[in-house]
N, C-alpha and C positions, 0 to 999 in steps of 0.2 A: 504495499499501500505506497502509496505518496505520505509521508511528515511533510507538515507546512507550520518550519520556530520545531516543536515538540509534539504537533497532534496528528492525524490523520486530517489530509482535507478532503472534503468531499459538501456534496451540495443539497441542501434540505430547506421541503416547499412543504406544505402545508396538502393534507390527507385528499384535500376535495378539491387540488387542482387539477383541469379539466385535464382527458387523459392528452388529447393531442395537444394542447400545447405541455405537457411536460414532454412530450414524444421529442416537436418542434426546439428547447431548450436547451433538452443535450444532444441532438441531433448539429444544431448551430454550434455547442461547447465543443463537441471534438470537431466537427466541421474547420473552427478554427484553432489548434491543438497548437501550432507552431508560434501562433501570434501569440498566442495566453502565456506558452513557454518561455520565448523572450521578452517577456515583460515584467521579470525580476530570478536571482537565483531558485529565490525556494518555488518559483511556477514554476522553472526548466523542470523538478520532480517530478513535475504528473503525466502517468504515460498513459496510455488505453491499458495492458493492461494491469496493467495494476486498481483499475477500478472500480472493478468487485470486490475486493479485498479487503474483511476487516470492517462489515459496513455492522452500524450502531443502530440501526432502525432499517426496516424494509426498503426495499427498490417500487419507485412508482411504477405502476404498469403500462402508461405513460414511455417515462425509461426505460420498464424489461422491455419493449415493443424496439424500442431501436437496437440493443445490446442484442436481441435475438436475431433479429432483422441481420447482425453484425457476427453470430455465431460468438457471439463470449456470455450467452444463459440458457 
């Protein structure tokens, strides 16, 4: 998993977020990961390979749809 300072980096949303919104949020995030990685040394540690490790909450169904489509879940 990805450490941001001393804790894993995780995007958390409300469980009532629309599935389509969560899907687009995750898809947009990963589509722009090179730009995000370039923003700071801490953000450079984020990789798709570590995206689903050590989660402390359930994956939103919309996000899960994206991860399944790209073969991650």
